[in-house]
Predicted model as a PDB file, atoms N, CA, C, CB and O in Angstrom, pLDDT in the B-factor column:
MODEL        1                                                                  
ATOM      1  N   UNK A   1       0.840  -1.177   0.000  1.00 64.00           N  
ATOM      2  CA  UNK A   1       0.000   0.000   0.000  1.00 64.00           C  
ATOM      3  C   UNK A   1       0.884   1.240   0.000  1.00 64.00           C  
ATOM      4  CB  UNK A   1      -0.955  -0.002   1.214  1.00 64.00           C  
ATOM      5  O   UNK A   1       1.779   1.362   0.837  1.00 64.00           O  
ATOM      6  N   UNK A   2       0.648   2.150  -0.917  1.00 66.00           N  
ATOM      7  CA  UNK A   2       1.412   3.389  -0.976  1.00 66.00           C  
ATOM      8  C   UNK A   2       0.743   4.452  -0.119  1.00 66.00           C  
ATOM      9  CB  UNK A   2       1.552   3.876  -2.430  1.00 66.00           C  
ATOM     10  O   UNK A   2      -0.477   4.618  -0.148  1.00 66.00           O  
ATOM     11  N   UNK A   3       1.569   5.173   0.649  1.00 65.00           N  
ATOM     12  CA  UNK A   3       1.068   6.289   1.445  1.00 65.00           C  
ATOM     13  C   UNK A   3       2.053   7.438   1.349  1.00 65.00           C  
ATOM     14  CB  UNK A   3       0.847   5.872   2.926  1.00 65.00           C  
ATOM     15  O   UNK A   3       3.197   7.249   0.935  1.00 65.00           O  
ATOM     16  N   UNK A   4       1.610   8.635   1.731  1.00 60.00           N  
ATOM     17  CA  UNK A   4       2.496   9.795   1.776  1.00 60.00           C  
ATOM     18  C   UNK A   4       3.253   9.870   3.084  1.00 60.00           C  
ATOM     19  CB  UNK A   4       1.708  11.069   1.567  1.00 60.00           C  
ATOM     20  O   UNK A   4       4.158  10.692   3.225  1.00 60.00           O  
ATOM     21  N   UNK A   5       2.901   9.023   4.050  1.00 61.00           N  
ATOM     22  CA  UNK A   5       3.559   9.051   5.354  1.00 61.00           C  
ATOM     23  C   UNK A   5       4.956   8.454   5.251  1.00 61.00           C  
ATOM     24  CB  UNK A   5       2.725   8.288   6.402  1.00 61.00           C  
ATOM     25  O   UNK A   5       5.145   7.427   4.600  1.00 61.00           O  
ATOM     26  N   UNK A   6       5.931   9.086   5.886  1.00 65.00           N  
ATOM     27  CA  UNK A   6       7.315   8.614   5.822  1.00 65.00           C  
ATOM     28  C   UNK A   6       7.761   7.942   7.117  1.00 65.00           C  
ATOM     29  CB  UNK A   6       8.241   9.769   5.504  1.00 65.00           C  
ATOM     30  O   UNK A   6       8.815   7.306   7.142  1.00 65.00           O  
ATOM     31  N   UNK A   7       6.991   8.068   8.182  1.00 68.00           N  
ATOM     32  CA  UNK A   7       7.360   7.486   9.467  1.00 68.00           C  
ATOM     33  C   UNK A   7       6.702   6.122   9.606  1.00 68.00           C  
ATOM     34  CB  UNK A   7       6.953   8.416  10.638  1.00 68.00           C  
ATOM     35  O   UNK A   7       5.579   6.022  10.101  1.00 68.00           O  
ATOM     36  N   UNK A   8       7.391   5.071   9.175  1.00 73.00           N  
ATOM     37  CA  UNK A   8       6.869   3.705   9.234  1.00 73.00           C  
ATOM     38  C   UNK A   8       7.630   2.918  10.285  1.00 73.00           C  
ATOM     39  CB  UNK A   8       6.969   3.009   7.854  1.00 73.00           C  
ATOM     40  O   UNK A   8       8.861   2.894  10.275  1.00 73.00           O  
ATOM     41  N   UNK A   9       6.916   2.283  11.179  1.00 78.00           N  
ATOM     42  CA  UNK A   9       7.506   1.481  12.245  1.00 78.00           C  
ATOM     43  C   UNK A   9       6.802   0.133  12.292  1.00 78.00           C  
ATOM     44  CB  UNK A   9       7.405   2.208  13.618  1.00 78.00           C  
ATOM     45  O   UNK A   9       5.659   0.014  11.851  1.00 78.00           O  
ATOM     46  N   UNK A  10       7.468  -0.873  12.818  1.00 81.00           N  
ATOM     47  CA  UNK A  10       6.849  -2.175  13.044  1.00 81.00           C  
ATOM     48  C   UNK A  10       6.539  -2.301  14.529  1.00 81.00           C  
ATOM     49  CB  UNK A  10       7.776  -3.340  12.559  1.00 81.00           C  
ATOM     50  O   UNK A  10       7.343  -1.880  15.360  1.00 81.00           O  
ATOM     51  N   UNK A  11       5.400  -2.868  14.878  1.00 85.00           N  
ATOM     52  CA  UNK A  11       5.039  -3.000  16.282  1.00 85.00           C  
ATOM     53  C   UNK A  11       4.190  -4.231  16.527  1.00 85.00           C  
ATOM     54  CB  UNK A  11       4.305  -1.766  16.753  1.00 85.00           C  
ATOM     55  O   UNK A  11       3.665  -4.837  15.593  1.00 85.00           O  
ATOM     56  N   UNK A  12       4.058  -4.599  17.810  1.00 89.00           N  
ATOM     57  CA  UNK A  12       3.244  -5.737  18.231  1.00 89.00           C  
ATOM     58  C   UNK A  12       2.163  -5.230  19.180  1.00 89.00           C  
ATOM     59  CB  UNK A  12       4.119  -6.841  18.914  1.00 89.00           C  
ATOM     60  O   UNK A  12       2.459  -4.514  20.137  1.00 89.00           O  
ATOM     61  N   UNK A  13       0.915  -5.600  18.917  1.00 91.00           N  
ATOM     62  CA  UNK A  13      -0.201  -5.166  19.748  1.00 91.00           C  
ATOM     63  C   UNK A  13      -0.138  -5.875  21.094  1.00 91.00           C  
ATOM     64  CB  UNK A  13      -1.551  -5.442  19.046  1.00 91.00           C  
ATOM     65  O   UNK A  13      -0.035  -7.100  21.158  1.00 91.00           O  
ATOM     66  N   UNK A  14      -0.201  -5.083  22.180  1.00 92.00           N  
ATOM     67  CA  UNK A  14      -0.107  -5.642  23.519  1.00 92.00           C  
ATOM     68  C   UNK A  14      -1.411  -5.544  24.300  1.00 92.00           C  
ATOM     69  CB  UNK A  14       0.984  -4.952  24.276  1.00 92.00           C  
ATOM     70  O   UNK A  14      -1.611  -6.287  25.261  1.00 92.00           O  
ATOM     71  N   UNK A  15      -2.306  -4.632  23.901  1.00 94.00           N  
ATOM     72  CA  UNK A  15      -3.542  -4.447  24.654  1.00 94.00           C  
ATOM     73  C   UNK A  15      -4.574  -3.731  23.788  1.00 94.00           C  
ATOM     74  CB  UNK A  15      -3.279  -3.652  25.953  1.00 94.00           C  
ATOM     75  O   UNK A  15      -4.226  -2.863  22.988  1.00 94.00           O  
ATOM     76  N   UNK A  16      -5.839  -4.096  23.949  1.00 95.00           N  
ATOM     77  CA  UNK A  16      -6.938  -3.401  23.277  1.00 95.00           C  
ATOM     78  C   UNK A  16      -7.988  -3.079  24.329  1.00 95.00           C  
ATOM     79  CB  UNK A  16      -7.547  -4.265  22.107  1.00 95.00           C  
ATOM     80  O   UNK A  16      -8.483  -3.975  25.014  1.00 95.00           O  
ATOM     81  N   UNK A  17      -8.333  -1.781  24.459  1.00 94.00           N  
ATOM     82  CA  UNK A  17      -9.403  -1.342  25.353  1.00 94.00           C  
ATOM     83  C   UNK A  17     -10.564  -0.876  24.488  1.00 94.00           C  
ATOM     84  CB  UNK A  17      -8.919  -0.201  26.323  1.00 94.00           C  
ATOM     85  O   UNK A  17     -10.413   0.061  23.704  1.00 94.00           O  
ATOM     86  N   UNK A  18     -11.731  -1.524  24.622  1.00 94.00           N  
ATOM     87  CA  UNK A  18     -12.903  -1.186  23.816  1.00 94.00           C  
ATOM     88  C   UNK A  18     -13.926  -0.411  24.638  1.00 94.00           C  
ATOM     89  CB  UNK A  18     -13.541  -2.454  23.240  1.00 94.00           C  
ATOM     90  O   UNK A  18     -14.221  -0.763  25.780  1.00 94.00           O  
ATOM     91  N   UNK A  19     -14.463   0.648  24.037  1.00 95.00           N  
ATOM     92  CA  UNK A  19     -15.615   1.340  24.581  1.00 95.00           C  
ATOM     93  C   UNK A  19     -16.807   1.022  23.700  1.00 95.00           C  
ATOM     94  CB  UNK A  19     -15.371   2.876  24.673  1.00 95.00           C  
ATOM     95  O   UNK A  19     -16.758   0.080  22.909  1.00 95.00           O  
ATOM     96  N   UNK A  20     -17.876   1.795  23.823  1.00 94.00           N  
ATOM     97  CA  UNK A  20     -19.049   1.561  22.981  1.00 94.00           C  
ATOM     98  C   UNK A  20     -18.795   1.965  21.537  1.00 94.00           C  
ATOM     99  CB  UNK A  20     -20.247   2.321  23.525  1.00 94.00           C  
ATOM    100  O   UNK A  20     -19.261   1.297  20.614  1.00 94.00           O  
ATOM    101  N   UNK A  21     -18.055   3.063  21.333  1.00 94.00           N  
ATOM    102  CA  UNK A  21     -17.826   3.584  19.989  1.00 94.00           C  
ATOM    103  C   UNK A  21     -16.351   3.586  19.602  1.00 94.00           C  
ATOM    104  CB  UNK A  21     -18.378   4.984  19.882  1.00 94.00           C  
ATOM    105  O   UNK A  21     -16.015   3.314  18.450  1.00 94.00           O  
ATOM    106  N   UNK A  22     -15.477   3.885  20.540  1.00 93.00           N  
ATOM    107  CA  UNK A  22     -14.051   4.009  20.264  1.00 93.00           C  
ATOM    108  C   UNK A  22     -13.271   2.919  20.988  1.00 93.00           C  
ATOM    109  CB  UNK A  22     -13.539   5.396  20.679  1.00 93.00           C  
ATOM    110  O   UNK A  22     -13.779   2.295  21.920  1.00 93.00           O  
ATOM    111  N   UNK A  23     -12.038   2.695  20.555  1.00 92.00           N  
ATOM    112  CA  UNK A  23     -11.157   1.755  21.224  1.00 92.00           C  
ATOM    113  C   UNK A  23      -9.742   2.313  21.213  1.00 92.00           C  
ATOM    114  CB  UNK A  23     -11.210   0.361  20.548  1.00 92.00           C  
ATOM    115  O   UNK A  23      -9.418   3.182  20.403  1.00 92.00           O  
ATOM    116  N   UNK A  24      -8.904   1.818  22.106  1.00 92.00           N  
ATOM    117  CA  UNK A  24      -7.500   2.206  22.166  1.00 92.00           C  
ATOM    118  C   UNK A  24      -6.674   0.943  21.987  1.00 92.00           C  
ATOM    119  CB  UNK A  24      -7.153   2.934  23.519  1.00 92.00           C  
ATOM    120  O   UNK A  24      -6.881  -0.051  22.683  1.00 92.00           O  
ATOM    121  N   UNK A  25      -5.732   0.988  21.043  1.00 91.00           N  
ATOM    122  CA  UNK A  25      -4.866  -0.150  20.747  1.00 91.00           C  
ATOM    123  C   UNK A  25      -3.445   0.228  21.157  1.00 91.00           C  
ATOM    124  CB  UNK A  25      -4.936  -0.549  19.223  1.00 91.00           C  
ATOM    125  O   UNK A  25      -2.859   1.147  20.584  1.00 91.00           O  
ATOM    126  N   UNK A  26      -2.886  -0.477  22.148  1.00 90.00           N  
ATOM    127  CA  UNK A  26      -1.515  -0.214  22.589  1.00 90.00           C  
ATOM    128  C   UNK A  26      -0.583  -1.212  21.932  1.00 90.00           C  
ATOM    129  CB  UNK A  26      -1.395  -0.289  24.134  1.00 90.00           C  
ATOM    130  O   UNK A  26      -0.933  -2.378  21.753  1.00 90.00           O  
ATOM    131  N   UNK A  27       0.614  -0.744  21.572  1.00 87.00           N  
ATOM    132  CA  UNK A  27       1.575  -1.628  20.935  1.00 87.00           C  
ATOM    133  C   UNK A  27       2.990  -1.281  21.322  1.00 87.00           C  
ATOM    134  CB  UNK A  27       1.427  -1.576  19.441  1.00 87.00           C  
ATOM    135  O   UNK A  27       3.291  -0.142  21.679  1.00 87.00           O  
ATOM    136  N   UNK A  28       3.859  -2.275  21.249  1.00 87.00           N  
ATOM    137  CA  UNK A  28       5.289  -2.096  21.473  1.00 87.00           C  
ATOM    138  C   UNK A  28       5.966  -1.987  20.120  1.00 87.00           C  
ATOM    139  CB  UNK A  28       5.891  -3.271  22.311  1.00 87.00           C  
ATOM    140  O   UNK A  28       5.707  -2.777  19.213  1.00 87.00           O  
ATOM    141  N   UNK A  29       6.828  -1.007  19.998  1.00 81.00           N  
ATOM    142  CA  UNK A  29       7.606  -0.803  18.785  1.00 81.00           C  
ATOM    143  C   UNK A  29       8.926  -1.558  18.952  1.00 81.00           C  
ATOM    144  CB  UNK A  29       7.849   0.729  18.504  1.00 81.00           C  
ATOM    145  O   UNK A  29       9.440  -1.656  20.066  1.00 81.00           O  
ATOM    146  N   UNK A  30       9.476  -2.088  17.868  1.00 75.00           N  
ATOM    147  CA  UNK A  30      10.669  -2.934  17.939  1.00 75.00           C  
ATOM    148  C   UNK A  30      11.826  -2.298  18.697  1.00 75.00           C  
ATOM    149  CB  UNK A  30      11.122  -3.278  16.557  1.00 75.00           C  
ATOM    150  O   UNK A  30      12.615  -3.013  19.315  1.00 75.00           O  
ATOM    151  N   UNK A  31      11.948  -0.973  18.666  1.00 72.00           N  
ATOM    152  CA  UNK A  31      13.047  -0.319  19.372  1.00 72.00           C  
ATOM    153  C   UNK A  31      12.671  -0.026  20.828  1.00 72.00           C  
ATOM    154  CB  UNK A  31      13.441   0.981  18.655  1.00 72.00           C  
ATOM    155  O   UNK A  31      13.353   0.758  21.488  1.00 72.00           O  
ATOM    156  N   UNK A  32      11.608  -0.636  21.335  1.00 64.00           N  
ATOM    157  CA  UNK A  32      11.142  -0.626  22.716  1.00 64.00           C  
ATOM    158  C   UNK A  32      10.239   0.515  23.183  1.00 64.00           C  
ATOM    159  CB  UNK A  32      12.281  -0.639  23.552  1.00 64.00           C  
ATOM    160  O   UNK A  32       9.670   0.380  24.267  1.00 64.00           O  
ATOM    161  N   UNK A  33      10.058   1.613  22.473  1.00 73.00           N  
ATOM    162  CA  UNK A  33       9.053   2.559  22.964  1.00 73.00           C  
ATOM    163  C   UNK A  33       7.653   1.975  22.775  1.00 73.00           C  
ATOM    164  CB  UNK A  33       9.176   3.922  22.230  1.00 73.00           C  
ATOM    165  O   UNK A  33       7.469   1.038  21.998  1.00 73.00           O  
ATOM    166  N   UNK A  34       6.685   2.518  23.473  1.00 72.00           N  
ATOM    167  CA  UNK A  34       5.299   2.069  23.367  1.00 72.00           C  
ATOM    168  C   UNK A  34       4.481   3.183  22.726  1.00 72.00           C  
ATOM    169  CB  UNK A  34       4.717   1.679  24.767  1.00 72.00           C  
ATOM    170  O   UNK A  34       4.630   4.349  23.089  1.00 72.00           O  
ATOM    171  N   UNK A  35       3.626   2.834  21.782  1.00 76.00           N  
ATOM    172  CA  UNK A  35       2.740   3.794  21.137  1.00 76.00           C  
ATOM    173  C   UNK A  35       1.306   3.337  21.342  1.00 76.00           C  
ATOM    174  CB  UNK A  35       3.070   3.941  19.621  1.00 76.00           C  
ATOM    175  O   UNK A  35       1.051   2.208  21.760  1.00 76.00           O  
ATOM    176  N   UNK A  36       0.371   4.237  21.038  1.00 82.00           N  
ATOM    177  CA  UNK A  36      -1.037   3.932  21.191  1.00 82.00           C  
ATOM    178  C   UNK A  36      -1.809   4.552  20.039  1.00 82.00           C  
ATOM    179  CB  UNK A  36      -1.569   4.439  22.547  1.00 82.00           C  
ATOM    180  O   UNK A  36      -1.461   5.634  19.566  1.00 82.00           O  
ATOM    181  N   UNK A  37      -2.856   3.873  19.583  1.00 86.00           N  
ATOM    182  CA  UNK A  37      -3.710   4.379  18.522  1.00 86.00           C  
ATOM    183  C   UNK A  37      -5.163   4.315  18.990  1.00 86.00           C  
ATOM    184  CB  UNK A  37      -3.508   3.569  17.206  1.00 86.00           C  
ATOM    185  O   UNK A  37      -5.600   3.297  19.525  1.00 86.00           O  
ATOM    186  N   UNK A  38      -5.909   5.398  18.789  1.00 85.00           N  
ATOM    187  CA  UNK A  38      -7.326   5.429  19.132  1.00 85.00           C  
ATOM    188  C   UNK A  38      -8.121   5.398  17.833  1.00 85.00           C  
ATOM    189  CB  UNK A  38      -7.683   6.696  19.990  1.00 85.00           C  
ATOM    190  O   UNK A  38      -7.848   6.161  16.907  1.00 85.00           O  
ATOM    191  N   UNK A  39      -9.124   4.490  17.774  1.00 90.00           N  
ATOM    192  CA  UNK A  39      -9.928   4.333  16.563  1.00 90.00           C  
ATOM    193  C   UNK A  39     -11.326   3.894  16.952  1.00 90.00           C  
ATOM    194  CB  UNK A  39      -9.284   3.312  15.589  1.00 90.00           C  
ATOM    195  O   UNK A  39     -11.577   3.564  18.111  1.00 90.00           O  
ATOM    196  N   UNK A  40     -12.227   3.888  15.999  1.00 92.00           N  
ATOM    197  CA  UNK A  40     -13.562   3.367  16.277  1.00 92.00           C  
ATOM    198  C   UNK A  40     -13.499   1.851  16.390  1.00 92.00           C  
ATOM    199  CB  UNK A  40     -14.565   3.792  15.175  1.00 92.00           C  
ATOM    200  O   UNK A  40     -12.604   1.213  15.835  1.00 92.00           O  
ATOM    201  N   UNK A  41     -14.450   1.286  17.109  1.00 92.00           N  
ATOM    202  CA  UNK A  41     -14.533  -0.167  17.229  1.00 92.00           C  
ATOM    203  C   UNK A  41     -14.796  -0.783  15.855  1.00 92.00           C  
ATOM    204  CB  UNK A  41     -15.644  -0.574  18.232  1.00 92.00           C  
ATOM    205  O   UNK A  41     -14.299  -1.869  15.556  1.00 92.00           O  
ATOM    206  N   UNK A  42     -15.576  -0.092  15.019  1.00 92.00           N  
ATOM    207  CA  UNK A  42     -15.810  -0.586  13.651  1.00 92.00           C  
ATOM    208  C   UNK A  42     -14.494  -0.705  12.889  1.00 92.00           C  
ATOM    209  CB  UNK A  42     -16.777   0.351  12.890  1.00 92.00           C  
ATOM    210  O   UNK A  42     -14.284  -1.681  12.169  1.00 92.00           O  
ATOM    211  N   UNK A  43     -13.597   0.285  13.042  1.00 91.00           N  
ATOM    212  CA  UNK A  43     -12.296   0.225  12.376  1.00 91.00           C  
ATOM    213  C   UNK A  43     -11.476  -0.948  12.896  1.00 91.00           C  
ATOM    214  CB  UNK A  43     -11.528   1.537  12.578  1.00 91.00           C  
ATOM    215  O   UNK A  43     -10.828  -1.650  12.120  1.00 91.00           O  
ATOM    216  N   UNK A  44     -11.504  -1.160  14.216  1.00 92.00           N  
ATOM    217  CA  UNK A  44     -10.781  -2.283  14.818  1.00 92.00           C  
ATOM    218  C   UNK A  44     -11.268  -3.597  14.237  1.00 92.00           C  
ATOM    219  CB  UNK A  44     -10.950  -2.285  16.345  1.00 92.00           C  
ATOM    220  O   UNK A  44     -10.472  -4.451  13.847  1.00 92.00           O  
ATOM    221  N   UNK A  45     -12.592  -3.749  14.182  1.00 93.00           N  
ATOM    222  CA  UNK A  45     -13.169  -4.977  13.631  1.00 93.00           C  
ATOM    223  C   UNK A  45     -12.826  -5.140  12.154  1.00 93.00           C  
ATOM    224  CB  UNK A  45     -14.687  -4.981  13.816  1.00 93.00           C  
ATOM    225  O   UNK A  45     -12.546  -6.248  11.697  1.00 93.00           O  
ATOM    226  N   UNK A  46     -12.849  -4.044  11.412  1.00 93.00           N  
ATOM    227  CA  UNK A  46     -12.533  -4.074   9.984  1.00 93.00           C  
ATOM    228  C   UNK A  46     -11.087  -4.478   9.730  1.00 93.00           C  
ATOM    229  CB  UNK A  46     -12.803  -2.716   9.358  1.00 93.00           C  
ATOM    230  O   UNK A  46     -10.802  -5.210   8.782  1.00 93.00           O  
ATOM    231  N   UNK A  47     -10.170  -4.005  10.576  1.00 92.00           N  
ATOM    232  CA  UNK A  47      -8.759  -4.361  10.438  1.00 92.00           C  
ATOM    233  C   UNK A  47      -8.505  -5.819  10.816  1.00 92.00           C  
ATOM    234  CB  UNK A  47      -7.900  -3.444  11.302  1.00 92.00           C  
ATOM    235  O   UNK A  47      -7.557  -6.431  10.325  1.00 92.00           O  
ATOM    236  N   UNK A  48      -9.340  -6.369  11.679  1.00 94.00           N  
ATOM    237  CA  UNK A  48      -9.159  -7.758  12.098  1.00 94.00           C  
ATOM    238  C   UNK A  48      -7.926  -7.969  12.957  1.00 94.00           C  
ATOM    239  CB  UNK A  48      -9.079  -8.645  10.895  1.00 94.00           C  
ATOM    240  O   UNK A  48      -7.311  -9.034  12.907  1.00 94.00           O  
ATOM    241  N   UNK A  49      -7.556  -6.962  13.749  1.00 92.00           N  
ATOM    242  CA  UNK A  49      -6.356  -7.094  14.584  1.00 92.00           C  
ATOM    243  C   UNK A  49      -6.733  -7.472  16.005  1.00 92.00           C  
ATOM    244  CB  UNK A  49      -5.546  -5.787  14.584  1.00 92.00           C  
ATOM    245  O   UNK A  49      -7.836  -7.188  16.471  1.00 92.00           O  
ATOM    246  N   UNK A  50      -5.776  -8.131  16.696  1.00 93.00           N  
ATOM    247  CA  UNK A  50      -5.998  -8.569  18.066  1.00 93.00           C  
ATOM    248  C   UNK A  50      -4.665  -8.533  18.804  1.00 93.00           C  
ATOM    249  CB  UNK A  50      -6.627  -9.997  18.110  1.00 93.00           C  
ATOM    250  O   UNK A  50      -3.606  -8.413  18.188  1.00 93.00           O  
ATOM    251  N   UNK A  51      -4.726  -8.638  20.126  1.00 94.00           N  
ATOM    252  CA  UNK A  51      -3.525  -8.650  20.961  1.00 94.00           C  
ATOM    253  C   UNK A  51      -2.587  -9.755  20.475  1.00 94.00           C  
ATOM    254  CB  UNK A  51      -3.892  -8.855  22.466  1.00 94.00           C  
ATOM    255  O   UNK A  51      -3.017 -10.886  20.245  1.00 94.00           O  
ATOM    256  N   UNK A  52      -1.316  -9.425  20.321  1.00 93.00           N  
ATOM    257  CA  UNK A  52      -0.312 -10.384  19.851  1.00 93.00           C  
ATOM    258  C   UNK A  52      -0.020 -10.276  18.373  1.00 93.00           C  
ATOM    259  CB  UNK A  52      -0.756 -11.773  20.157  1.00 93.00           C  
ATOM    260  O   UNK A  52       0.998 -10.793  17.912  1.00 93.00           O  
ATOM    261  N   UNK A  53      -0.903  -9.604  17.595  1.00 94.00           N  
ATOM    262  CA  UNK A  53      -0.668  -9.435  16.158  1.00 94.00           C  
ATOM    263  C   UNK A  53       0.465  -8.441  15.921  1.00 94.00           C  
ATOM    264  CB  UNK A  53      -1.957  -8.960  15.446  1.00 94.00           C  
ATOM    265  O   UNK A  53       0.635  -7.494  16.689  1.00 94.00           O  
ATOM    266  N   UNK A  54       1.227  -8.654  14.874  1.00 91.00           N  
ATOM    267  CA  UNK A  54       2.223  -7.688  14.432  1.00 91.00           C  
ATOM    268  C   UNK A  54       1.588  -6.792  13.387  1.00 91.00           C  
ATOM    269  CB  UNK A  54       3.489  -8.394  13.869  1.00 91.00           C  
ATOM    270  O   UNK A  54       0.896  -7.271  12.489  1.00 91.00           O  
ATOM    271  N   UNK A  55       1.823  -5.485  13.502  1.00 90.00           N  
ATOM    272  CA  UNK A  55       1.250  -4.513  12.578  1.00 90.00           C  
ATOM    273  C   UNK A  55       2.310  -3.496  12.180  1.00 90.00           C  
ATOM    274  CB  UNK A  55       0.028  -3.808  13.208  1.00 90.00           C  
ATOM    275  O   UNK A  55       3.320  -3.335  12.866  1.00 90.00           O  
ATOM    276  N   UNK A  56       2.075  -2.823  11.082  1.00 86.00           N  
ATOM    277  CA  UNK A  56       2.912  -1.696  10.678  1.00 86.00           C  
ATOM    278  C   UNK A  56       2.280  -0.434  11.255  1.00 86.00           C  
ATOM    279  CB  UNK A  56       3.053  -1.605   9.106  1.00 86.00           C  
ATOM    280  O   UNK A  56       1.061  -0.272  11.204  1.00 86.00           O  
ATOM    281  N   UNK A  57       3.096   0.455  11.799  1.00 82.00           N  
ATOM    282  CA  UNK A  57       2.630   1.716  12.363  1.00 82.00           C  
ATOM    283  C   UNK A  57       3.012   2.831  11.404  1.00 82.00           C  
ATOM    284  CB  UNK A  57       3.230   1.965  13.785  1.00 82.00           C  
ATOM    285  O   UNK A  57       4.190   3.009  11.095  1.00 82.00           O  
ATOM    286  N   UNK A  58       2.032   3.577  10.934  1.00 81.00           N  
ATOM    287  CA  UNK A  58       2.278   4.707  10.046  1.00 81.00           C  
ATOM    288  C   UNK A  58       1.848   5.966  10.777  1.00 81.00           C  
ATOM    289  CB  UNK A  58       1.518   4.549   8.682  1.00 81.00           C  
ATOM    290  O   UNK A  58       0.700   6.079  11.209  1.00 81.00           O  
ATOM    291  N   UNK A  59       2.767   6.911  10.915  1.00 72.00           N  
ATOM    292  CA  UNK A  59       2.488   8.148  11.642  1.00 72.00           C  
ATOM    293  C   UNK A  59       2.442   9.303  10.648  1.00 72.00           C  
ATOM    294  CB  UNK A  59       3.562   8.407  12.747  1.00 72.00           C  
ATOM    295  O   UNK A  59       3.391   9.529   9.897  1.00 72.00           O  
ATOM    296  N   UNK A  60       1.332  10.029  10.650  1.00 65.00           N  
ATOM    297  CA  UNK A  60       1.197  11.208   9.803  1.00 65.00           C  
ATOM    298  C   UNK A  60       0.409  12.246  10.584  1.00 65.00           C  
ATOM    299  CB  UNK A  60       0.497  10.866   8.440  1.00 65.00           C  
ATOM    300  O   UNK A  60      -0.686  11.962  11.069  1.00 65.00           O  
ATOM    301  N   UNK A  61       0.954  13.436  10.707  1.00 65.00           N  
ATOM    302  CA  UNK A  61       0.329  14.538  11.456  1.00 65.00           C  
ATOM    303  C   UNK A  61       0.007  14.046  12.863  1.00 65.00           C  
ATOM    304  CB  UNK A  61      -0.970  15.058  10.734  1.00 65.00           C  
ATOM    305  O   UNK A  61       0.904  13.581  13.567  1.00 65.00           O  
ATOM    306  N   UNK A  62      -1.245  14.136  13.286  1.00 68.00           N  
ATOM    307  CA  UNK A  62      -1.615  13.730  14.640  1.00 68.00           C  
ATOM    308  C   UNK A  62      -2.239  12.344  14.673  1.00 68.00           C  
ATOM    309  CB  UNK A  62      -2.573  14.735  15.241  1.00 68.00           C  
ATOM    310  O   UNK A  62      -2.696  11.907  15.730  1.00 68.00           O  
ATOM    311  N   UNK A  63      -2.271  11.642  13.551  1.00 70.00           N  
ATOM    312  CA  UNK A  63      -2.899  10.331  13.486  1.00 70.00           C  
ATOM    313  C   UNK A  63      -1.882   9.208  13.545  1.00 70.00           C  
ATOM    314  CB  UNK A  63      -3.718  10.210  12.229  1.00 70.00           C  
ATOM    315  O   UNK A  63      -0.792   9.313  12.983  1.00 70.00           O  
ATOM    316  N   UNK A  64      -2.244   8.132  14.229  1.00 73.00           N  
ATOM    317  CA  UNK A  64      -1.456   6.910  14.232  1.00 73.00           C  
ATOM    318  C   UNK A  64      -2.328   5.826  13.615  1.00 73.00           C  
ATOM    319  CB  UNK A  64      -0.979   6.519  15.686  1.00 73.00           C  
ATOM    320  O   UNK A  64      -3.325   5.416  14.208  1.00 73.00           O  
ATOM    321  N   UNK A  65      -1.957   5.360  12.425  1.00 75.00           N  
ATOM    322  CA  UNK A  65      -2.750   4.363  11.684  1.00 75.00           C  
ATOM    323  C   UNK A  65      -2.079   3.008  11.798  1.00 75.00           C  
ATOM    324  CB  UNK A  65      -2.913   4.766  10.185  1.00 75.00           C  
ATOM    325  O   UNK A  65      -0.853   2.923  11.728  1.00 75.00           O  
ATOM    326  N   UNK A  66      -2.855   1.946  11.974  1.00 78.00           N  
ATOM    327  CA  UNK A  66      -2.324   0.588  12.049  1.00 78.00           C  
ATOM    328  C   UNK A  66      -2.710  -0.181  10.787  1.00 78.00           C  
ATOM    329  CB  UNK A  66      -2.846  -0.141  13.318  1.00 78.00           C  
ATOM    330  O   UNK A  66      -3.844  -0.088  10.318  1.00 78.00           O  
ATOM    331  N   UNK A  67      -1.755  -0.943  10.240  1.00 79.00           N  
ATOM    332  CA  UNK A  67      -1.990  -1.753   9.049  1.00 79.00           C  
ATOM    333  C   UNK A  67      -1.532  -3.168   9.348  1.00 79.00           C  
ATOM    334  CB  UNK A  67      -1.248  -1.171   7.801  1.00 79.00           C  
ATOM    335  O   UNK A  67      -0.376  -3.378   9.714  1.00 79.00           O  
ATOM    336  N   UNK A  68      -2.418  -4.141   9.198  1.00 83.00           N  
ATOM    337  CA  UNK A  68      -2.045  -5.547   9.367  1.00 83.00           C  
ATOM    338  C   UNK A  68      -1.677  -6.100   8.003  1.00 83.00           C  
ATOM    339  CB  UNK A  68      -3.205  -6.380  10.018  1.00 83.00           C  
ATOM    340  O   UNK A  68      -2.499  -6.100   7.087  1.00 83.00           O  
ATOM    341  N   UNK A  69      -0.434  -6.575   7.863  1.00 79.00           N  
ATOM    342  CA  UNK A  69       0.020  -7.077   6.570  1.00 79.00           C  
ATOM    343  C   UNK A  69       0.049  -8.582   6.561  1.00 79.00           C  
ATOM    344  CB  UNK A  69       1.394  -6.529   6.231  1.00 79.00           C  
ATOM    345  O   UNK A  69       0.408  -9.187   5.551  1.00 79.00           O  
TER     346      UNK A  69                                                      
ENDMDL                                                                          
END                                                                             
């Protein structure tokens, strides 16, 4: 997938907190810092990601997007 974002990192999902509409996905980045992404529960379900999955982290502006490859 091509994107304009240049900050690409690899990470592993460590925790998912679900609310009624939004969720928070925490992940560890390979160089050991921890990042977090907030998204709708529909987006989480659409991505099909779960704790323990490896994902690509793309950072652009104030958004943190997760991509399962």
